[in-house]
N, C-alpha and C positions, 0 to 999 in steps of 0.2 A: 268396172265401177268400184270406186273406193269405198271401203268399209269404215264407217265412222263410229261404229259401236265401241263402247268402253270394254276393254278386255280385262277380265278378272282372272288372275291365276291363283289356283288353290293348291297349296303344297301337299303332295301325297307321298312324300318321301317316307314318312313313318308308316303309312299304310302299306307301302310296297315291301318294306323290310320286316314287318311284324310277322312273327310266327303264330301269334294268337291274337284274338280280338278281346281287349280288355276295355276299361272305362273310357280312356281318352280316345282310342280308335273308334269306339261306338259313338262318342260325341261328335267326332269329325264326320263320320258317315251320315248320322242323322241330321246334322246341320246341312251337309251338302244336299241331302234329299229335299230339304225344304227351301233352300236358297232360290231355286228356280221358281218357287211359288210367289216370291216377294220381290224379285228383281226382273223388271220388264225386259223380255227378250228382244224387244225392238231397240232397247237402249244398251243392254249389257250382254256380253258373251262370257260364259264361264268355262274355263279350261283347267285341266290338271297340269302340274309341272313337278319336277323333282330337281333337287340341288346336287344329286349324285348321279352323273350321267351313266356310270357303269351298271346301274341297277335298273335301267329303263326297260329291260326285257320282261319284268314283272312275272317271274316264275314263282311257282308254289304259293299262289294267292289263296287266302282264306275265302271260302264260298260266300260268306256274309258280305265281303267287300264288293261282290258283283252286284249287290243291290244299290250301290252308290252311283247315281247318274253322272257325277263328276269324274269319279275314279275310272269309270269304264270308257271315257272319251279318250281320243288320242292325246298323248302328251305334247306340250308345246314348250318352247324355250322361254324361260321367265323374262328374258330381255324384251320379248314382244308384248308384255303385259303393261297395262296402265295402273292396275292395283294388284298387289300381292297379298294373299291371305294365308297366314300361317296359323292353322288351327290346332296343331299338336306340338310335340317336342321334336326338334330337328337339330341334332348335334353336329351337323355338317353344313352350317350356314356359311355361304361365301360372302363374308362381310365386305371385303374390298369391292367386289363386283356390285353388291347391292348399294353401297355408298356411291359408286360411280354412276349407277343407273338412276339413283335419285337425283343426282346433280344434273345429268344430261337430259333425262326424259321426264323429270319431276314425278317419277313413279311413287305412288302412295303405298305404304305398308301397314297392314293390320295384323295384330298378333293376339292370340288368346293365351293368357297365363292361367293355368289350372290350379297351381299351388306353388309355394316355394318351400315345401317340406324338406327338400335336400339341403336347404340352408338352415332351417330352424330345427330339424331333427335328422342330421346326417346319419345317425346310428341305424336308421330304418332302411337304408339303401345300400346297395352294392356299388362298387366302382363302375363308372360309365364306360361305354364304348361308343365310337362314332357310328354314324348311320351306315357306314360300309364295313362295320365289324372290327375296326382297328381299336386296340386298347389305348387308353389315355393315361399319360404319366402324371396325373394329378389326382388328388382325392376327389370323391364325388362332390363334396361341399365346395371345394375351391373351383372345380370345373363349372359347376352350376352357377357359382357366383359370377364367373367370367361370361358364361352363356347368357345369364339374365341381363347383365349390364349391356351386353352387345345387342340383345333384342330391344331393350329400351332405347339404345342409341339410334337404331335404324328405323324405329317405328314412328308412324304418325298417330296411330290410335292403338291403345292397349285395352283389350277387353278382359276384365277380371270376373271370375265366376261367382264370387261371394264377397261380402264385406270383410270376412275373415282374411281373405287373400289381400285385400286392400290394406287392412290394418297391419298385416305382417310386413308388407312392402314399406308402409310409412315408417315402421319401427326401424327399418334399415338405415334411415337417415340419408339416403342418397339424394343427389341433385338430379331430379328426373325431368326430362323434356317432353315426352309424349303426352297426349291426352289420355286420361283413364276413364273408363266407364265400367260400372259394376252391372253385369248382366247375368242373372241366375240361370242355371241350366234347368231342365225339366224332365219329366217322365218321357220315355221313348214313344209311348202310345197314349191315346186318350183314355181317361179314367173309365173303369168298368166296375159297376157295383154288383154285389151279390153273386160273384162268380164261383164261390166255393162249391166244389163238387161234393157229391154224397160220399163222405168217408166217416169211419168211426173214430172216436177219440179226438184228441186235440193235437194239431200239427203245426209246427213252426219251421221257418226257413230263414237262412242267412245266405245272401248272395254276395260273395266277395272273394277275391284272390286270397289263397292261403299265404299270408305274409305276416311278419312280426307285429306290425302296428294294428292289425285288423281285429284283434280281440277274440280270436277263436278259442284260445285256451280258457279265458275267463267265462266265455259262453258255455263251453263244454262243462266246466266246473259247476256252473250254476245248474245245468240240467242234471248233473250227477246228484246234486242235493235234492232235486225234485224226484228223481227216480228212487232215491233212498227213502223218500216218503211215500213211495208207491203211486206217484202220479202217473196216470195213463196219458202220456204226452210224448210226442216224437220231435226230433230235431233233424233237419236235413241241411247239410252244408253244400252249397253250390259254388264251385270255384276251382280254378286250376291251381296247381302247385306254384308257389312263389319261390322266394329265396330264403336261406337260413332258417328253415322250418323243419329240419330233419327230426328233431325231438318231438315236435307236435305231430308230425305225420306218423311217426312210430306209434304214438298214443292213439291216434285216430284208427290206424290199421289194426291195432291189437285190442281195441276197446271191447269189453264184454257185451256192450249193447249194440255193436256194429251190426247192421242189417236186421236189427230187431226193433229198437226204438231210436237208433242213431244211424244216419246215412250220409255218405259223402259222394257227390256226383261231380264229375268234371267233364270238360269238352262237350258240353251240351249245346244243342241248337236252340234258338229262341222258342220254338214250339214246345220243347221239352221243359224249359224253364217255366213257361206259362202253365203247363200242366201241374208243376209242383206248387206254384203260387195258387192255382185253382183249388188245390187240396189242403191249403194252409189257412190257419186262423191268425197267426202273428208272424210278422217279419221283423228282422233285427237290423240295426245299424250301430254296431258296438265298437267301431274303429276308434282308436285313440287320437287320430288326427286325419283330417281330410281338407282338401280345398273346397269341396262341395259335399259329396256323398250321395250320389244318384240313387242307390238302392232305397233310400228313404222315400223319394217320390215314386219309385217303381212299386214298392209295396203298397203305399197308400192308393195309388191309381188303380190297383187291382183289387181294391175293396178290403184290404187287410188292416188290422191294427198294427202299428209299428212302435217298437221300443228302441229308443236311441240313447246312446251315451250322452250325458249332460255336458256337452262342450259348446263353446260359442257358435261355431259354424252351423250346428244343427238347431240351435236356438233361434237362428234367423228365420226359420220356418214357423208359420202359425197355421197349422192345419188341424182339422178334426182327426181323431183316432191316432194322434201322435203323442207318445208318452216318453218320459225321460227317467233315467236312473243314474244315481251317483254311487260311487263306492266299488266294491268288488263282487265276487261271485254270490255271496249271501244276499247282498242288496239287490242284485239282478234277479236272483231266484225269487225274492219277495215281490219284486215288481211284476214278474211274470204271473205269479199267483193272483196279484191284484188285478192285472189287466185281463186275464182270462175270463173273469166273470162279468166284465163290463160289456155292455152292448156296443155294437159297431154303429157309429153315427152315420146318418145319410150324408152324402156329398152333394153340394150344389153343382149345377152344370159347369164344367170347366174350372172347378175349384182348385184342382191340382195342376200346377204349371206343367207345360209340355215342351218338348224340344222344338215344336213348331213355333211356339211363342219366342223361344230363344233365338231361332233362326230369323224370325221376323225382326227382332230387335237388332240383330247383327246386320241385317239387310238395310235397316234404316240408318245405321251408323255408316255403312259403306256409301249410301246415297249422299251423305253429307260431306264426303271427302272432296 
Protein backbone atom coordinates (compact mmCIF):
# COMPACT_ATOMS: atom_id res chain seq x y z
CA UNK A 1 0.00 0.00 0.00
CA UNK A 2 1.43 3.36 -1.05
CA UNK A 3 2.35 5.78 1.72
CA UNK A 4 1.02 9.24 0.82
CA UNK A 5 2.21 10.96 3.97
CA UNK A 6 4.38 14.07 3.66
CA UNK A 7 7.93 13.22 4.71
CA UNK A 8 9.72 15.86 6.73
CA UNK A 9 13.46 15.43 7.03
CA UNK A 10 15.14 17.06 10.02
CA UNK A 11 18.87 17.71 9.65
CA UNK A 12 20.75 16.17 12.60
CA UNK A 13 24.27 16.55 11.19
CA UNK A 14 25.22 19.11 13.83
CA UNK A 15 23.77 17.00 16.63
CA UNK A 16 25.78 13.97 15.56
CA UNK A 17 29.13 15.75 15.44
CA UNK A 18 28.68 17.91 18.57
CA UNK A 19 30.94 17.04 21.47
CA UNK A 20 28.83 19.12 23.83
CA UNK A 21 25.30 20.45 24.00
CA UNK A 22 25.11 24.25 23.86
CA UNK A 23 22.39 26.71 22.91
CA UNK A 24 21.69 25.83 19.27
CA UNK A 25 21.78 22.07 19.89
CA UNK A 26 19.33 22.47 22.75
CA UNK A 27 17.01 24.54 20.58
CA UNK A 28 17.08 21.82 17.93
CA UNK A 29 16.34 19.04 20.41
CA UNK A 30 13.53 20.91 22.18
CA UNK A 31 11.97 21.88 18.85
CA UNK A 32 12.06 18.27 17.68
CA UNK A 33 10.43 17.12 20.93
CA UNK A 34 7.40 19.30 20.26
CA UNK A 35 7.01 18.98 16.49
CA UNK A 36 5.22 15.67 16.96
CA UNK A 37 2.63 17.49 19.09
CA UNK A 38 1.69 19.92 16.32
CA UNK A 39 2.07 17.94 13.08
CA UNK A 40 -0.67 15.36 12.51
CA UNK A 41 0.95 11.88 12.26
CA UNK A 42 -1.79 10.90 9.83
CA UNK A 43 -0.47 13.55 7.43
CA UNK A 44 3.25 13.91 8.24
CA UNK A 45 6.18 11.63 8.91
CA UNK A 46 9.25 13.11 10.62
CA UNK A 47 12.66 11.54 10.03
CA UNK A 48 16.28 12.52 10.74
CA UNK A 49 18.87 12.86 8.00
CA UNK A 50 22.50 13.90 7.68
CA UNK A 51 24.40 15.51 4.82
CA UNK A 52 27.66 13.79 5.80
CA UNK A 53 27.27 10.05 5.09
CA UNK A 54 30.51 9.04 6.82
CA UNK A 55 29.20 10.13 10.25
CA UNK A 56 26.02 8.06 10.14
CA UNK A 57 27.38 5.68 12.79
CA UNK A 58 26.49 8.20 15.50
CA UNK A 59 29.26 7.35 17.93
CA UNK A 60 30.01 9.21 21.19
CA UNK A 61 26.59 10.82 21.40
CA UNK A 62 25.75 13.12 24.30
CA UNK A 63 23.09 11.50 26.55
CA UNK A 64 20.86 14.57 26.30
CA UNK A 65 20.39 13.92 22.60
CA UNK A 66 18.74 10.61 23.37
CA UNK A 67 15.72 12.57 24.62
CA UNK A 68 15.15 13.81 21.05
CA UNK A 69 12.38 11.69 19.44
CA UNK A 70 13.55 12.65 15.95
CA UNK A 71 17.26 12.11 16.48
CA UNK A 72 16.74 8.59 17.84
CA UNK A 73 14.81 7.39 14.77
CA UNK A 74 16.62 5.64 11.88
CA UNK A 75 18.32 8.00 9.45
CA UNK A 76 16.88 8.31 5.96
CA UNK A 77 18.27 9.71 2.71
CA UNK A 78 17.27 13.37 2.33
CA UNK A 79 16.36 12.66 -1.30
CA UNK A 80 13.30 10.78 0.02
CA UNK A 81 11.91 13.86 1.78
CA UNK A 82 9.23 16.33 0.69
CA UNK A 83 10.33 18.98 3.20
CA UNK A 84 13.83 19.50 4.62
CA UNK A 85 14.22 21.32 7.93
CA UNK A 86 17.63 22.74 8.84
CA UNK A 87 17.36 23.88 12.46
CA UNK A 88 21.04 24.39 13.23
CA UNK A 89 24.32 25.23 11.53
CA UNK A 90 25.57 22.74 8.95
CA UNK A 91 28.78 23.70 7.14
CA UNK A 92 28.55 20.67 4.84
CA UNK A 93 25.45 21.56 2.87
CA UNK A 94 25.41 19.76 -0.54
CA UNK A 95 24.15 22.76 -2.49
CA UNK A 96 24.18 21.22 -5.96
CA UNK A 97 22.25 18.16 -4.78
CA UNK A 98 19.69 20.27 -2.99
CA UNK A 99 19.15 22.53 -6.01
CA UNK A 100 18.61 19.46 -8.19
CA UNK A 101 16.24 17.97 -5.63
CA UNK A 102 14.18 21.16 -5.54
CA UNK A 103 13.89 21.20 -9.33
CA UNK A 104 13.06 17.52 -9.77
CA UNK A 105 10.90 16.83 -6.73
CA UNK A 106 9.79 20.32 -5.71
CA UNK A 107 11.22 19.67 -2.26
CA UNK A 108 10.64 22.55 0.16
CA UNK A 109 13.44 23.74 2.46
CA UNK A 110 13.01 25.50 5.81
CA UNK A 111 16.00 27.02 7.61
CA UNK A 112 16.43 28.61 11.05
CA UNK A 113 18.98 31.43 11.27
CA UNK A 114 19.95 31.97 14.90
CA UNK A 115 22.21 34.97 14.33
CA UNK A 116 24.68 36.47 11.86
CA UNK A 117 27.27 37.44 14.48
CA UNK A 118 30.16 35.88 12.50
CA UNK A 119 29.46 38.63 9.93
CA UNK A 120 28.76 41.53 12.28
CA UNK A 121 31.37 40.60 14.92
CA UNK A 122 33.93 38.22 13.38
CA UNK A 123 36.39 38.96 16.19
CA UNK A 124 34.25 36.87 18.53
CA UNK A 125 34.71 33.63 16.58
CA UNK A 126 37.42 31.16 15.70
CA UNK A 127 37.97 29.97 12.13
CA UNK A 128 35.41 27.35 11.06
CA UNK A 129 35.74 23.69 10.22
CA UNK A 130 33.32 21.61 8.17
CA UNK A 131 30.94 19.14 9.74
CA UNK A 132 33.43 16.33 9.05
CA UNK A 133 36.22 18.18 10.83
CA UNK A 134 38.12 19.51 7.81
CA UNK A 135 39.66 22.97 8.08
CA UNK A 136 38.41 25.71 5.78
CA UNK A 137 40.83 27.99 3.91
CA UNK A 138 38.75 31.10 4.46
CA UNK A 139 38.25 33.48 7.35
CA UNK A 140 35.25 32.77 9.51
CA UNK A 141 33.55 35.94 8.26
CA UNK A 142 34.02 35.15 4.58
CA UNK A 143 32.96 31.52 4.97
CA UNK A 144 29.84 32.46 6.94
CA UNK A 145 29.03 35.04 4.25
CA UNK A 146 29.09 32.30 1.60
CA UNK A 147 27.21 29.87 3.84
CA UNK A 148 24.45 32.37 4.62
CA UNK A 149 23.93 33.33 0.99
CA UNK A 150 23.77 29.65 0.05
CA UNK A 151 21.14 28.94 2.70
CA UNK A 152 19.05 31.86 1.51
CA UNK A 153 19.39 30.68 -2.11
CA UNK A 154 18.05 27.19 -1.43
CA UNK A 155 15.40 28.06 1.17
CA UNK A 156 11.68 28.49 0.68
CA UNK A 157 11.20 29.73 4.24
CA UNK A 158 13.73 31.26 6.62
CA UNK A 159 12.86 31.46 10.31
CA UNK A 160 14.64 34.20 12.28
CA UNK A 161 14.66 34.00 16.07
CA UNK A 162 14.46 37.75 16.76
CA UNK A 163 13.84 41.14 15.19
CA UNK A 164 17.53 41.82 15.85
CA UNK A 165 18.53 39.05 13.43
CA UNK A 166 16.04 40.37 10.86
CA UNK A 167 17.42 43.91 11.18
CA UNK A 168 21.01 42.67 10.89
CA UNK A 169 20.13 40.79 7.68
CA UNK A 170 18.31 43.79 6.21
CA UNK A 171 21.40 45.93 6.82
CA UNK A 172 23.41 43.58 4.58
CA UNK A 173 21.51 44.94 1.59
CA UNK A 174 21.31 41.57 -0.15
CA UNK A 175 18.73 40.69 -2.80
CA UNK A 176 16.91 37.96 -0.90
CA UNK A 177 14.35 35.54 -2.35
CA UNK A 178 13.00 33.35 0.49
CA UNK A 179 10.14 34.23 2.79
CA UNK A 180 11.21 35.42 6.23
CA UNK A 181 9.36 34.98 9.51
CA UNK A 182 10.45 36.16 12.95
CA UNK A 183 9.65 33.43 15.48
CA UNK A 184 11.08 34.04 18.97
CA UNK A 185 12.48 31.16 20.97
CA UNK A 186 11.35 30.40 24.52
CA UNK A 187 12.20 28.73 27.79
CA UNK A 188 12.79 24.99 27.64
CA UNK A 189 10.27 24.26 30.38
CA UNK A 190 7.06 25.86 31.58
CA UNK A 191 7.45 28.62 34.14
CA UNK A 192 7.76 27.76 37.82
CA UNK A 193 7.16 30.35 40.50
CA UNK A 194 8.67 30.39 43.95
CA UNK A 195 11.13 27.55 43.40
CA UNK A 196 13.91 29.07 45.52
CA UNK A 197 15.19 26.51 47.97
CA UNK A 198 16.03 27.46 51.54
CA UNK A 199 19.52 28.92 51.43
CA UNK A 200 21.21 31.65 53.40
CA UNK A 201 22.38 34.87 51.81
CA UNK A 202 21.84 36.11 48.29
CA UNK A 203 22.80 33.94 45.33
CA UNK A 204 23.23 34.76 41.67
CA UNK A 205 23.78 32.63 38.57
CA UNK A 206 24.93 33.16 34.99
CA UNK A 207 24.46 30.31 32.51
CA UNK A 208 26.60 30.79 29.40
CA UNK A 209 29.56 29.27 27.61
CA UNK A 210 32.80 30.92 28.76
CA UNK A 211 33.47 32.94 25.60
CA UNK A 212 34.79 36.45 24.84
CA UNK A 213 31.46 38.12 24.06
CA UNK A 214 29.55 36.67 27.00
CA UNK A 215 30.57 39.33 29.54
CA UNK A 216 31.98 37.11 32.29
CA UNK A 217 34.91 39.42 33.01
CA UNK A 218 32.66 42.43 33.57
CA UNK A 219 30.28 40.39 35.72
CA UNK A 220 33.13 39.14 37.90
CA UNK A 221 34.50 42.68 38.21
CA UNK A 222 31.07 43.87 39.37
CA UNK A 223 30.93 41.18 42.05
CA UNK A 224 34.41 42.08 43.23
CA UNK A 225 33.08 45.58 43.90
CA UNK A 226 30.23 44.08 45.94
CA UNK A 227 32.57 41.84 47.92
CA UNK A 228 34.81 44.82 48.68
CA UNK A 229 31.73 46.38 50.30
CA UNK A 230 31.25 43.15 52.31
CA UNK A 231 28.04 42.14 50.56
CA UNK A 232 27.01 38.59 51.46
CA UNK A 233 26.34 37.51 47.93
CA UNK A 234 27.52 34.61 45.76
CA UNK A 235 28.04 34.20 42.04
CA UNK A 236 27.89 30.87 40.23
CA UNK A 237 28.98 30.62 36.60
CA UNK A 238 27.52 27.66 34.72
CA UNK A 239 29.08 26.96 31.36
CA UNK A 240 31.71 25.01 29.51
CA UNK A 241 35.00 26.46 28.37
CA UNK A 242 34.84 28.27 25.04
CA UNK A 243 37.64 29.68 22.92
CA UNK A 244 40.24 32.42 23.44
CA UNK A 245 39.52 32.74 27.15
CA UNK A 246 42.79 31.55 28.71
CA UNK A 247 43.30 34.80 30.62
CA UNK A 248 39.79 34.79 32.04
CA UNK A 249 40.01 31.11 33.00
CA UNK A 250 43.28 31.75 34.82
CA UNK A 251 41.56 34.51 36.80
CA UNK A 252 38.59 32.26 37.56
CA UNK A 253 40.77 29.37 38.73
CA UNK A 254 43.00 31.56 40.94
CA UNK A 255 40.33 33.90 42.28
CA UNK A 256 40.53 34.32 46.09
CA UNK A 257 36.74 33.93 46.37
CA UNK A 258 36.64 30.69 44.37
CA UNK A 259 34.63 28.02 46.18
CA UNK A 260 33.76 30.58 48.87
CA UNK A 261 31.53 33.18 47.26
CA UNK A 262 32.40 32.42 43.65
CA UNK A 263 31.82 29.13 41.84
CA UNK A 264 32.33 27.80 38.31
CA UNK A 265 30.42 24.68 37.23
CA UNK A 266 30.79 22.96 33.86
CA UNK A 267 29.50 19.82 32.14
CA UNK A 268 26.34 19.77 34.23
CA UNK A 269 23.15 17.88 33.44
CA UNK A 270 19.81 19.68 33.44
CA UNK A 271 18.87 18.56 36.95
CA UNK A 272 22.06 20.07 38.35
CA UNK A 273 21.46 23.37 36.57
CA UNK A 274 17.90 23.38 37.92
CA UNK A 275 19.23 22.97 41.47
CA UNK A 276 21.47 26.01 41.02
CA UNK A 277 18.55 28.07 39.70
CA UNK A 278 16.45 26.88 42.65
CA UNK A 279 19.00 28.27 45.10
CA UNK A 280 19.35 31.61 43.29
CA UNK A 281 17.75 35.03 43.50
CA UNK A 282 19.06 36.70 40.34
CA UNK A 283 20.12 35.40 36.93
CA UNK A 284 22.17 37.36 34.40
CA UNK A 285 22.26 37.81 30.64
CA UNK A 286 25.27 40.10 30.19
CA UNK A 287 26.42 39.01 26.74
CA UNK A 288 27.53 41.79 24.38
CA UNK A 289 25.70 40.24 21.45
CA UNK A 290 23.20 37.46 20.78
CA UNK A 291 20.73 36.37 18.16
CA UNK A 292 18.27 35.75 20.98
CA UNK A 293 19.72 34.95 24.42
CA UNK A 294 17.76 32.02 25.88
CA UNK A 295 19.14 32.28 29.46
CA UNK A 296 16.94 35.34 29.83
CA UNK A 297 13.75 33.29 29.43
CA UNK A 298 15.24 30.41 31.38
CA UNK A 299 15.92 32.55 34.44
CA UNK A 300 12.53 34.26 34.35
CA UNK A 301 10.67 30.98 33.88
CA UNK A 302 12.30 29.65 37.04
CA UNK A 303 10.99 32.52 39.14
CA UNK A 304 14.18 34.60 39.29
CA UNK A 305 14.79 38.26 38.66
CA UNK A 306 17.01 38.74 35.61
CA UNK A 307 19.51 41.51 34.91
CA UNK A 308 20.36 41.85 31.22
CA UNK A 309 22.69 44.06 29.27
CA UNK A 310 20.78 46.91 27.64
CA UNK A 311 21.08 45.89 24.00
CA UNK A 312 18.27 45.83 21.39
CA UNK A 313 17.80 42.05 21.20
CA UNK A 314 17.09 41.84 24.95
CA UNK A 315 14.83 44.89 24.82
CA UNK A 316 12.52 42.91 22.52
CA UNK A 317 11.25 41.19 25.65
CA UNK A 318 8.64 42.75 27.90
CA UNK A 319 8.49 40.55 30.97
CA UNK A 320 8.07 41.17 34.69
CA UNK A 321 11.25 40.82 36.80
CA UNK A 322 13.51 41.79 33.88
CA UNK A 323 15.93 44.65 34.49
CA UNK A 324 18.60 46.26 32.32
CA UNK A 325 21.99 47.83 32.90
CA UNK A 326 24.20 50.01 30.73
CA UNK A 327 27.87 50.76 31.22
CA UNK A 328 30.61 48.76 32.91
CA UNK A 329 31.27 46.89 36.14
CA UNK A 330 30.36 49.80 38.42
CA UNK A 331 27.00 50.32 36.75
CA UNK A 332 26.31 46.58 36.87
CA UNK A 333 27.25 46.48 40.55
CA UNK A 334 24.87 49.36 41.25
CA UNK A 335 22.07 47.62 39.33
CA UNK A 336 22.57 44.42 41.34
CA UNK A 337 22.22 46.36 44.61
CA UNK A 338 19.07 48.03 43.25
CA UNK A 339 17.43 44.79 42.07
CA UNK A 340 18.30 42.77 45.15
CA UNK A 341 15.87 44.71 47.33
CA UNK A 342 13.00 44.64 44.83
CA UNK A 343 10.23 42.05 45.28
CA UNK A 344 9.79 39.32 42.69
CA UNK A 345 6.60 40.04 40.75
CA UNK A 346 4.13 37.19 40.25
CA UNK A 347 3.84 35.77 36.72
CA UNK A 348 0.61 35.22 34.86
CA UNK A 349 0.02 31.68 33.55
CA UNK A 350 2.15 31.04 30.45
CA UNK A 351 3.50 34.60 30.57
CA UNK A 352 7.03 33.46 29.70
CA UNK A 353 7.22 32.08 26.18
CA UNK A 354 8.33 28.44 25.85
CA UNK A 355 9.94 26.24 23.22
CA UNK A 356 6.58 24.49 22.82
CA UNK A 357 5.18 27.80 21.53
CA UNK A 358 8.17 28.16 19.20
CA UNK A 359 7.71 24.62 17.83
CA UNK A 360 3.99 25.27 17.34
CA UNK A 361 4.76 28.36 15.26
CA UNK A 362 7.34 26.41 13.23
CA UNK A 363 4.79 23.64 12.63
CA UNK A 364 2.24 26.15 11.33
CA UNK A 365 4.82 27.51 8.88
CA UNK A 366 5.59 23.96 7.68
CA UNK A 367 1.88 23.30 7.10
CA UNK A 368 1.67 26.32 4.79
CA UNK A 369 4.47 25.15 2.47
